[in-house]
Residue frames as qw, qx, qy, qz and C-alpha x, y, z in Angstrom:
[[0.491, -0.039, 0.792, 0.360, -10.83, -31.54, 67.47],
 [0.414, 0.700, 0.577, 0.074, -13.79, -30.37, 65.37],
 [0.058, 0.961, -0.035, -0.268, -12.41, -26.80, 65.29],
 [0.383, -0.531, 0.618, 0.436, -8.98, -28.12, 64.30],
 [0.492, 0.265, 0.767, 0.316, -10.49, -30.07, 61.38],
 [0.274, 0.880, 0.383, -0.068, -12.51, -27.02, 60.32],
 [0.107, -0.884, 0.268, 0.367, -9.44, -24.76, 60.33],
 [0.457, -0.246, 0.739, 0.429, -7.49, -27.37, 58.33],
 [0.448, 0.553, 0.679, 0.182, -10.32, -27.54, 55.78],
 [0.137, 0.963, 0.156, -0.173, -10.51, -23.74, 55.52],
 [0.296, -0.696, 0.486, 0.437, -6.72, -23.58, 55.11],
 [0.494, 0.069, 0.777, 0.384, -6.90, -26.16, 52.29],
 [0.346, 0.781, 0.517, 0.056, -9.71, -24.22, 50.59],
 [0.047, -0.945, 0.100, 0.309, -7.74, -20.96, 50.89],
 [0.418, -0.443, 0.646, 0.459, -4.67, -22.68, 49.43],
 [0.476, 0.370, 0.739, 0.300, -6.66, -24.05, 46.47],
 [0.214, 0.915, 0.338, -0.059, -8.29, -20.65, 45.83],
 [0.217, -0.819, 0.322, 0.422, -4.87, -18.98, 45.96],
 [0.453, -0.135, 0.751, 0.461, -3.54, -21.48, 43.39],
 [0.387, 0.641, 0.647, 0.143, -6.64, -20.94, 41.24],
 [0.059, 0.960, 0.092, -0.258, -6.19, -17.14, 41.34],
 [0.291, -0.648, 0.523, 0.472, -2.50, -17.36, 40.39],
 [0.425, 0.055, 0.812, 0.396, -3.01, -19.90, 37.60],
 [0.329, 0.772, 0.543, -0.020, -6.08, -18.07, 36.25],
 [0.011, -0.917, 0.119, 0.380, -4.07, -14.85, 36.04],
 [0.326, -0.445, 0.689, 0.471, -1.18, -16.58, 34.26],
 [0.418, 0.310, 0.814, 0.259, -3.48, -18.40, 31.81],
 [0.250, 0.874, 0.377, -0.178, -5.50, -15.24, 31.05],
 [0.107, -0.789, 0.352, 0.492, -2.28, -13.35, 30.20],
 [0.366, -0.170, 0.811, 0.424, -1.31, -16.14, 27.79],
 [0.315, 0.517, 0.773, 0.193, -4.69, -15.96, 26.00],
 [0.021, 0.676, 0.171, -0.717, -4.79, -12.13, 25.77],
 [0.014, 0.291, -0.574, -0.765, -4.02, -12.09, 22.03],
 [0.070, -0.293, -0.900, -0.315, -6.85, -14.47, 21.17],
 [0.032, -0.653, -0.619, 0.435, -9.24, -12.52, 23.44],
 [0.029, 0.540, -0.131, -0.831, -8.45, -9.37, 21.44],
 [0.129, 0.065, -0.762, -0.631, -9.24, -11.17, 18.17],
 [0.071, -0.440, -0.891, 0.091, -12.35, -12.66, 19.78],
 [0.026, 0.629, 0.356, -0.690, -13.56, -9.16, 20.65],
 [0.135, 0.414, -0.388, -0.812, -13.04, -7.77, 17.14],
 [0.125, -0.059, -0.904, -0.405, -14.61, -10.80, 15.49],
 [0.060, -0.515, -0.830, 0.208, -17.70, -10.88, 17.69],
 [0.073, 0.592, 0.178, -0.783, -18.27, -7.13, 17.49],
 [0.173, 0.269, -0.585, -0.745, -18.27, -7.50, 13.70],
 [0.144, -0.168, -0.945, -0.240, -20.58, -10.52, 13.69],
 [0.082, -0.594, -0.750, 0.280, -23.31, -9.08, 15.92],
 [0.069, 0.623, 0.081, -0.775, -23.43, -5.66, 14.24],
 [0.261, 0.176, 0.713, 0.626, -24.72, -4.51, 10.86],
 [0.237, 0.004, -0.145, -0.961, -27.15, -2.27, 9.03],
 [0.525, -0.222, -0.676, -0.467, -29.77, -5.03, 8.93],
 [0.422, -0.342, -0.744, 0.389, -30.02, -5.12, 12.75],
 [0.230, -0.817, -0.258, -0.462, -32.54, -2.81, 14.39],
 [0.084, 0.558, -0.500, 0.657, -31.04, -0.81, 17.31],
 [0.659, -0.396, 0.289, -0.570, -33.53, -2.27, 19.79],
 [0.992, 0.022, -0.083, -0.095, -32.46, -5.82, 18.81],
 [0.431, 0.658, -0.544, 0.294, -28.68, -5.28, 19.23],
 [0.254, -0.486, 0.684, -0.481, -28.45, -6.07, 22.96],
 [0.875, -0.032, 0.317, -0.366, -30.87, -9.08, 22.81],
 [0.848, 0.459, -0.264, 0.028, -28.71, -10.55, 20.01],
 [0.231, 0.614, -0.635, 0.408, -25.52, -10.00, 22.01],
 [0.567, -0.344, 0.552, -0.506, -27.17, -11.57, 25.08],
 [0.953, 0.169, 0.079, -0.240, -28.23, -14.60, 23.00],
 [0.693, 0.539, -0.428, 0.213, -24.67, -15.03, 21.67],
 [0.100, -0.586, 0.629, -0.500, -23.22, -14.57, 25.18],
 [0.802, -0.182, 0.403, -0.402, -25.50, -17.37, 26.47],
 [0.922, 0.367, -0.119, -0.029, -24.37, -19.53, 23.54],
 [0.359, 0.667, -0.551, 0.351, -20.76, -18.71, 24.43],
 [0.442, -0.461, 0.609, -0.470, -21.28, -19.88, 28.03],
 [0.941, 0.079, 0.216, -0.248, -22.86, -23.11, 26.75],
 [0.709, 0.587, -0.369, 0.130, -19.81, -23.55, 24.48],
 [0.023, 0.612, -0.664, 0.429, -17.55, -23.31, 27.55],
 [0.733, -0.231, 0.471, -0.432, -19.72, -25.80, 29.49],
 [0.950, 0.301, 0.015, -0.084, -19.27, -28.25, 26.58],
 [0.596, 0.666, -0.376, 0.244, -15.60, -27.52, 25.84],
 [0.220, -0.698, 0.574, -0.368, -14.06, -27.48, 29.34],
 [0.820, -0.218, 0.496, -0.185, -14.95, -31.12, 30.25],
 [0.885, 0.460, 0.039, 0.064, -14.00, -32.29, 26.72],
 [0.331, 0.793, -0.422, 0.289, -10.64, -30.47, 26.90],
 [0.449, -0.583, 0.600, -0.314, -9.91, -31.93, 30.35],
 [0.913, 0.022, 0.387, -0.125, -10.82, -35.47, 29.21],
 [0.767, 0.618, -0.098, 0.141, -8.80, -35.17, 25.99],
 [0.076, 0.811, -0.508, 0.281, -5.77, -33.83, 27.88],
 [0.590, -0.418, 0.647, -0.244, -5.84, -36.96, 30.07],
 [0.792, 0.102, 0.598, -0.066, -6.94, -39.74, 27.69],
 [0.692, 0.480, 0.410, 0.349, -6.41, -38.54, 24.09],
 [0.195, -0.774, 0.072, 0.598, -4.02, -35.56, 24.09],
 [0.380, -0.077, 0.647, 0.657, -2.96, -36.45, 20.53],
 [0.201, 0.633, 0.691, 0.284, -6.39, -35.31, 19.25],
 [0.134, -0.792, -0.276, 0.528, -6.22, -31.77, 20.66],
 [0.150, -0.482, 0.370, 0.780, -4.03, -30.22, 17.94],
 [0.110, 0.191, 0.801, 0.556, -5.83, -31.83, 14.96],
 [0.031, -0.731, -0.680, 0.056, -9.20, -30.64, 16.31],
 [0.155, -0.750, -0.059, 0.641, -7.81, -27.14, 16.82],
 [0.185, -0.252, 0.583, 0.749, -6.45, -27.17, 13.26],
 [0.095, 0.486, 0.808, 0.319, -9.85, -28.15, 11.84],
 [0.096, -0.848, -0.432, 0.291, -11.38, -25.20, 13.69],
 [0.237, -0.614, 0.233, 0.716, -8.57, -22.91, 12.50],
 [0.206, 0.058, 0.736, 0.643, -9.03, -24.05, 8.89],
 [0.046, 0.696, 0.711, 0.087, -12.76, -23.31, 9.16],
 [0.143, -0.832, -0.161, 0.511, -12.06, -19.75, 10.37],
 [0.219, -0.406, 0.499, 0.734, -9.60, -19.19, 7.50],
 [0.180, 0.342, 0.825, 0.413, -12.12, -20.66, 5.03],
 [0.000, -0.827, -0.541, 0.152, -14.79, -18.23, 6.27],
 [0.210, -0.718, 0.107, 0.655, -12.33, -15.34, 5.96],
 [0.187, -0.158, 0.671, 0.700, -11.42, -16.12, 2.33],
 [0.113, 0.543, 0.806, 0.205, -15.09, -16.76, 1.51],
 [0.052, -0.846, -0.323, 0.422, -15.92, -13.26, 2.82],
 [0.169, -0.560, 0.375, 0.719, -13.19, -11.73, 0.65],
 [0.187, 0.128, 0.821, 0.524, -14.36, -13.64, -2.44],
 [0.064, 0.719, 0.692, -0.027, -17.94, -12.54, -1.83],
 [0.108, -0.807, -0.103, 0.571, -16.85, -8.91, -1.41],
 [0.103, -0.529, 0.488, 0.687, -14.66, -8.68, -4.51],
 [0.145, 0.105, 0.877, 0.446, -16.43, -11.08, -6.89],
 [0.044, 0.678, 0.733, 0.021, -19.87, -9.61, -6.24],
 [0.138, -0.436, -0.054, 0.888, -18.90, -5.96, -6.67],
 [0.069, -0.074, -0.605, -0.790, -20.55, -5.97, -10.07],
 [0.341, -0.515, -0.736, -0.276, -23.84, -6.93, -8.43],
 [0.224, -0.171, -0.516, 0.809, -23.58, -4.26, -5.72],
 [0.304, -0.083, -0.128, -0.940, -26.61, -2.43, -7.17],
 [0.613, -0.274, -0.665, -0.327, -28.75, -5.49, -6.45],
 [0.581, -0.631, 0.185, -0.480, -30.34, -5.79, -2.99],
 [0.207, 0.389, -0.864, 0.242, -28.12, -7.85, -0.68],
 [0.667, -0.314, -0.661, -0.143, -29.49, -10.92, 1.00],
 [0.351, -0.641, 0.319, -0.604, -30.48, -10.03, 4.56],
 [0.419, 0.077, -0.868, 0.257, -29.18, -12.48, 7.14],
 [0.592, -0.617, -0.379, -0.354, -31.87, -13.39, 9.66],
 [0.350, -0.731, 0.398, -0.431, -31.36, -12.71, 13.36],
 [0.927, -0.251, 0.257, -0.107, -31.34, -16.44, 14.16],
 [0.868, 0.386, -0.046, 0.309, -28.68, -17.11, 11.49],
 [0.166, 0.792, -0.332, 0.485, -26.53, -14.24, 12.80],
 [0.616, -0.595, 0.397, -0.331, -26.70, -15.69, 16.32],
 [0.985, 0.009, 0.168, 0.045, -25.91, -19.22, 15.08],
 [0.679, 0.601, -0.162, 0.389, -22.94, -17.96, 13.04],
 [0.073, -0.779, 0.391, -0.484, -21.55, -15.94, 15.96],
 [0.787, -0.436, 0.363, -0.241, -21.96, -18.85, 18.41],
 [0.958, 0.236, 0.044, 0.160, -20.29, -21.23, 15.92],
 [0.456, 0.690, -0.290, 0.481, -17.31, -18.86, 15.55],
 [0.403, -0.704, 0.382, -0.443, -17.18, -18.39, 19.33],
 [0.974, -0.180, 0.118, -0.066, -16.95, -22.18, 19.72],
 [0.816, 0.382, -0.140, 0.411, -13.66, -22.26, 17.78],
 [0.119, 0.718, -0.308, 0.613, -12.24, -19.21, 19.56],
 [0.679, -0.572, 0.250, -0.386, -13.31, -20.60, 22.96],
 [0.993, -0.005, -0.020, 0.118, -11.65, -23.93, 22.14],
 [0.608, 0.507, -0.259, 0.553, -8.35, -22.21, 21.39],
 [0.216, -0.709, 0.300, -0.600, -8.54, -20.07, 24.55],
 [0.860, -0.410, 0.169, -0.254, -9.27, -23.14, 26.70],
 [0.943, 0.160, -0.095, 0.275, -6.47, -25.22, 25.13],
 [0.353, 0.632, -0.305, 0.618, -3.95, -22.38, 25.58],
 [0.466, -0.636, 0.290, -0.543, -5.08, -21.95, 29.20],
 [0.975, -0.200, 0.036, -0.092, -4.89, -25.71, 29.76],
 [0.760, 0.406, -0.266, 0.433, -1.28, -25.67, 28.55],
 [0.003, 0.645, -0.380, 0.663, -0.42, -23.09, 31.23],
 [0.698, -0.450, 0.247, -0.500, -2.24, -25.19, 33.85],
 [0.858, 0.162, -0.485, 0.054, -0.25, -28.38, 33.15],
 [0.430, 0.186, -0.660, 0.587, 1.05, -29.74, 36.45],
 [0.365, -0.256, 0.313, -0.839, -1.82, -28.26, 38.46],
 [0.272, 0.129, 0.907, -0.295, -4.33, -30.45, 40.28],
 [0.031, 0.423, 0.797, 0.429, -7.57, -31.42, 38.53],
 [0.142, -0.784, -0.540, 0.271, -9.58, -29.21, 40.91],
 [0.198, -0.607, 0.112, 0.761, -7.35, -26.20, 40.15],
 [0.135, 0.015, 0.689, 0.712, -7.71, -26.86, 36.41],
 [0.035, -0.602, -0.776, -0.186, -11.51, -27.09, 36.61],
 [0.183, -0.815, -0.363, 0.412, -11.88, -23.96, 38.76],
 [0.234, -0.483, 0.286, 0.793, -9.34, -21.94, 36.74],
 [0.106, 0.159, 0.738, 0.648, -10.86, -22.87, 33.36],
 [0.077, -0.714, -0.695, -0.018, -14.34, -22.11, 34.69],
 [0.212, -0.761, -0.154, 0.593, -13.19, -18.70, 35.98],
 [0.196, -0.279, 0.497, 0.798, -11.47, -17.95, 32.66],
 [0.079, 0.379, 0.814, 0.433, -14.51, -19.08, 30.65],
 [0.111, -0.812, -0.559, 0.127, -17.01, -17.00, 32.62],
 [0.281, -0.686, 0.012, 0.671, -14.67, -13.99, 32.95],
 [0.214, -0.133, 0.572, 0.780, -13.79, -13.84, 29.25],
 [0.043, 0.548, 0.767, 0.332, -17.44, -14.21, 28.19],
 [0.170, -0.849, -0.407, 0.293, -18.54, -11.36, 30.48],
 [0.291, -0.577, 0.211, 0.733, -15.63, -9.16, 29.40],
 [0.217, 0.028, 0.677, 0.703, -15.91, -9.76, 25.63],
 [0.017, -0.579, -0.726, -0.369, -19.69, -9.52, 25.30],
 [0.225, -0.801, -0.346, 0.434, -19.95, -6.69, 27.81],
 [0.230, -0.486, 0.298, 0.789, -17.46, -4.72, 25.70],
 [0.133, 0.237, 0.756, 0.596, -19.21, -5.74, 22.46],
 [0.080, -0.756, -0.649, 0.032, -22.48, -4.45, 23.94],
 [0.222, -0.749, -0.072, 0.620, -20.80, -1.15, 24.79],
 [0.256, -0.201, 0.543, 0.774, -19.28, -0.83, 21.29],
 [0.067, 0.411, 0.764, 0.493, -22.55, -1.37, 19.40],
 [0.168, -0.830, -0.529, 0.050, -24.40, 1.11, 21.65],
 [0.426, -0.307, -0.026, 0.851, -21.78, 3.89, 21.48],
 [0.036, 0.320, 0.424, 0.846, -23.79, 5.74, 18.82],
 [0.411, -0.697, -0.539, -0.234, -26.83, 5.73, 21.14],
 [0.557, -0.553, -0.262, 0.562, -24.61, 7.00, 23.97],
 [0.315, 0.009, 0.216, 0.924, -23.37, 9.74, 21.62],
 [0.170, -0.544, -0.512, -0.643, -26.95, 10.77, 20.80],
 [0.537, -0.695, -0.466, 0.108, -27.84, 10.82, 24.52],
 [0.519, -0.400, -0.089, 0.750, -24.80, 13.00, 25.30],
 [0.192, 0.277, 0.374, 0.864, -25.63, 15.34, 22.40],
 [0.311, -0.680, -0.483, -0.455, -28.96, 16.16, 24.07],
 [0.566, -0.526, -0.398, 0.494, -27.28, 17.13, 27.35],
 [0.003, -0.994, -0.113, -0.001, -26.90, 20.79, 28.37],
 [0.557, -0.637, 0.329, 0.419, -23.17, 20.50, 29.06],
 [0.432, 0.794, -0.332, -0.270, -20.95, 21.76, 26.22],
 [0.142, -0.493, 0.857, 0.053, -18.41, 19.03, 27.02],
 [0.579, 0.165, 0.776, -0.188, -21.09, 16.30, 26.81],
 [0.619, 0.707, 0.160, -0.304, -22.35, 17.70, 23.51],
 [0.213, 0.759, -0.576, -0.217, -18.80, 17.78, 22.13],
 [0.300, -0.258, 0.918, -0.015, -18.18, 14.14, 23.12],
 [0.629, 0.408, 0.593, -0.293, -21.59, 13.18, 21.70],
 [0.524, 0.778, -0.143, -0.316, -20.80, 14.85, 18.36],
 [0.019, 0.620, -0.773, -0.131, -17.41, 13.12, 18.29],
 [0.467, -0.022, 0.875, -0.128, -18.96, 9.70, 18.92],
 [0.640, 0.584, 0.401, -0.297, -21.66, 10.21, 16.28],
 [0.378, 0.797, -0.374, -0.287, -19.01, 11.31, 13.76],
 [0.005, -0.544, 0.837, 0.057, -16.58, 8.46, 14.41],
 [0.635, -0.028, 0.712, -0.301, -18.96, 5.51, 14.98],
 [0.813, 0.512, 0.077, -0.267, -20.04, 4.94, 11.32],
 [0.436, 0.696, -0.570, 0.026, -16.36, 4.72, 10.32],
 [0.273, -0.431, 0.806, -0.298, -15.54, 2.57, 13.33],
 [0.776, 0.128, 0.511, -0.346, -18.39, 0.12, 12.62],
 [0.754, 0.611, -0.186, -0.155, -17.28, -0.17, 8.97],
 [0.189, 0.665, -0.708, 0.144, -13.72, -0.88, 10.12],
 [0.638, -0.267, 0.639, -0.336, -15.00, -3.75, 12.31],
 [0.908, 0.363, 0.087, -0.188, -15.76, -5.75, 9.16],
 [0.554, 0.669, -0.462, 0.177, -12.11, -5.44, 8.06],
 [0.187, -0.566, 0.692, -0.408, -10.73, -6.02, 11.58],
 [0.818, -0.084, 0.427, -0.376, -13.03, -9.04, 12.04],
 [0.890, 0.440, -0.115, -0.043, -11.85, -10.64, 8.78],
 [0.322, 0.669, -0.591, 0.314, -8.19, -10.02, 9.67],
 [0.490, -0.435, 0.608, -0.449, -8.87, -11.55, 13.11],
 [0.955, 0.127, 0.131, -0.235, -10.18, -14.72, 11.42],
 [0.755, 0.530, -0.332, 0.198, -6.86, -15.13, 9.57],
 [0.004, 0.660, -0.589, 0.466, -4.77, -14.23, 12.63],
 [0.694, -0.298, 0.512, -0.409, -6.52, -16.77, 14.87],
 [0.955, 0.252, 0.096, -0.127, -6.77, -19.50, 12.20],
 [0.623, 0.631, -0.382, 0.260, -3.23, -18.96, 10.92],
 [0.197, -0.659, 0.574, -0.444, -1.92, -18.68, 14.48],
 [0.891, -0.180, 0.327, -0.258, -3.32, -22.12, 15.29],
 [0.916, 0.375, -0.053, 0.129, -1.29, -23.61, 12.41],
 [0.362, 0.720, -0.427, 0.410, 1.94, -21.70, 13.15],
 [0.367, -0.566, 0.573, -0.465, 1.80, -22.90, 16.76],
 [0.839, -0.116, 0.444, -0.292, 0.57, -26.49, 16.29],
 [0.891, 0.441, -0.080, 0.077, 2.28, -27.69, 13.06],
 [0.751, -0.516, 0.136, 0.388, 5.77, -28.65, 14.32],
 [0.649, 0.151, 0.278, 0.692, 7.84, -27.81, 11.21],
 [0.088, 0.796, 0.233, 0.551, 6.18, -24.37, 10.79],
 [0.536, -0.841, -0.064, -0.035, 6.56, -23.63, 14.51],
 [0.768, -0.372, 0.183, 0.488, 10.25, -24.63, 14.59],
 [0.522, 0.437, 0.289, 0.673, 11.00, -22.73, 11.37],
 [0.094, -0.872, -0.164, -0.452, 9.46, -19.50, 12.72],
 [0.686, -0.715, 0.012, 0.135, 11.14, -20.02, 16.10],
 [0.772, -0.068, 0.202, 0.599, 14.50, -20.31, 14.33],
 [0.327, 0.673, 0.234, 0.620, 13.99, -16.99, 12.56],
 [0.388, -0.408, -0.418, 0.713, 13.78, -15.18, 15.93],
 [0.045, 0.490, 0.358, 0.794, 11.35, -12.59, 14.54],
 [0.100, -0.009, 0.450, -0.888, 9.56, -9.94, 16.59],
 [0.294, 0.383, 0.776, -0.405, 5.89, -10.09, 17.60],
 [0.413, 0.608, 0.014, -0.677, 4.66, -7.71, 14.87],
 [0.340, 0.426, -0.710, -0.446, 6.21, -9.81, 12.08],
 [0.098, 0.038, 0.985, -0.140, 4.95, -13.00, 13.73],
 [0.425, 0.499, 0.500, -0.565, 1.40, -11.62, 13.45],
 [0.433, 0.589, -0.358, -0.581, 2.06, -10.93, 9.76],
 [0.128, 0.243, -0.947, -0.165, 3.21, -14.56, 9.32],
 [0.278, 0.278, 0.836, -0.383, 0.03, -15.76, 11.07],
 [0.459, 0.592, 0.131, -0.649, -1.99, -13.59, 8.68],
 [0.363, 0.500, -0.640, -0.457, -0.26, -14.96, 5.56],
 [0.003, -0.062, 0.997, -0.046, -0.55, -18.57, 6.76],
 [0.371, 0.395, 0.638, -0.547, -4.24, -17.94, 7.50],
 [0.501, 0.586, -0.150, -0.619, -4.88, -16.62, 3.97],
 [0.264, 0.376, -0.845, -0.276, -3.00, -19.59, 2.42],
 [0.130, 0.101, 0.955, -0.247, -4.88, -22.16, 4.55],
 [0.433, 0.498, 0.419, -0.624, -8.20, -20.44, 3.81],
 [0.439, 0.546, -0.421, -0.576, -7.47, -20.38, 0.06],
 [0.151, 0.192, -0.962, -0.118, -6.62, -24.10, 0.05],
 [0.246, 0.276, 0.821, -0.434, -9.79, -24.86, 2.06],
 [0.478, 0.555, 0.115, -0.671, -11.88, -22.82, -0.42],
 [0.350, 0.448, -0.685, -0.454, -10.32, -24.59, -3.44],
 [0.090, 0.017, -0.995, 0.048, -11.23, -27.95, -1.90],
 [0.147, 0.362, 0.783, -0.484, -14.57, -27.19, -0.24],
 [0.351, 0.451, 0.036, -0.820, -16.35, -24.69, -2.53],
 [0.419, 0.204, -0.704, -0.536, -16.54, -27.10, -5.53],
 [0.173, -0.146, -0.961, 0.158, -17.78, -29.83, -3.15],
 [0.185, 0.406, 0.525, -0.725, -20.43, -27.51, -1.68],
 [0.409, 0.385, -0.277, -0.780, -21.51, -26.52, -5.20],
 [0.343, 0.110, -0.885, -0.296, -21.63, -30.17, -6.29],
 [0.078, -0.269, -0.893, 0.353, -23.66, -31.25, -3.24],
 [0.249, 0.400, 0.267, -0.841, -25.97, -28.27, -3.72],
 [0.417, 0.251, -0.528, -0.696, -26.90, -29.46, -7.21],
 [0.259, -0.062, -0.962, -0.060, -27.97, -32.88, -5.94]]
């Protein structure tokens, strides 16, 4: 009797784990686009000339820990909201999306309006502020990933939802920040390979050292575009009339990304027009 109960329990556990694996895979596929933007955005935020090479990995580790804490906070909130207040999910996502778009436009304004002052020394962002900014941005991106995943998991049991979201949260954090760590250390890898005796290693090392400065500069552009894509994408998917209008056009994925980008710039511009005067006014008081 005891063995029979044990086998039944093990069978139930195996069944749950099988469901978790299948649903986790399906949900991860659905969030792939946001994960790509997450990667570009975080690589941009934790890199820069003002960061010493020996501090790059500790900063990434600090942001990764913050990202895990974000997931610990967001997963229970998302589950509770989906049960008791599902109507709040989209408005909260839109606030986060508007913030990302606002930050994107603010970056562009700072870049183009302060060109005249480019000869002046730029304000160096402290390590703590860089980490806080990256963790804050990760919070919004994590929220979107979890909500998208939760949509795929509708109809699953609560246990499957909890385990799947936990697996997605941990897996994405390890993947994104592991890859970010690799990206920011590629120049060091190139230097290490350059000092090897092998001609092939030296060639790869030279190639990495040549391409990395250009690649790191491009991250700033890619990261800003990612802000608009994620922020605009939230609005094109959650505002019913925009979503239905785009759906009716039957456009391909590439053009849909362009629409997300344009919507992101428009939302960010509106947010800047409203918020920047308020910030200036409050700053004077």
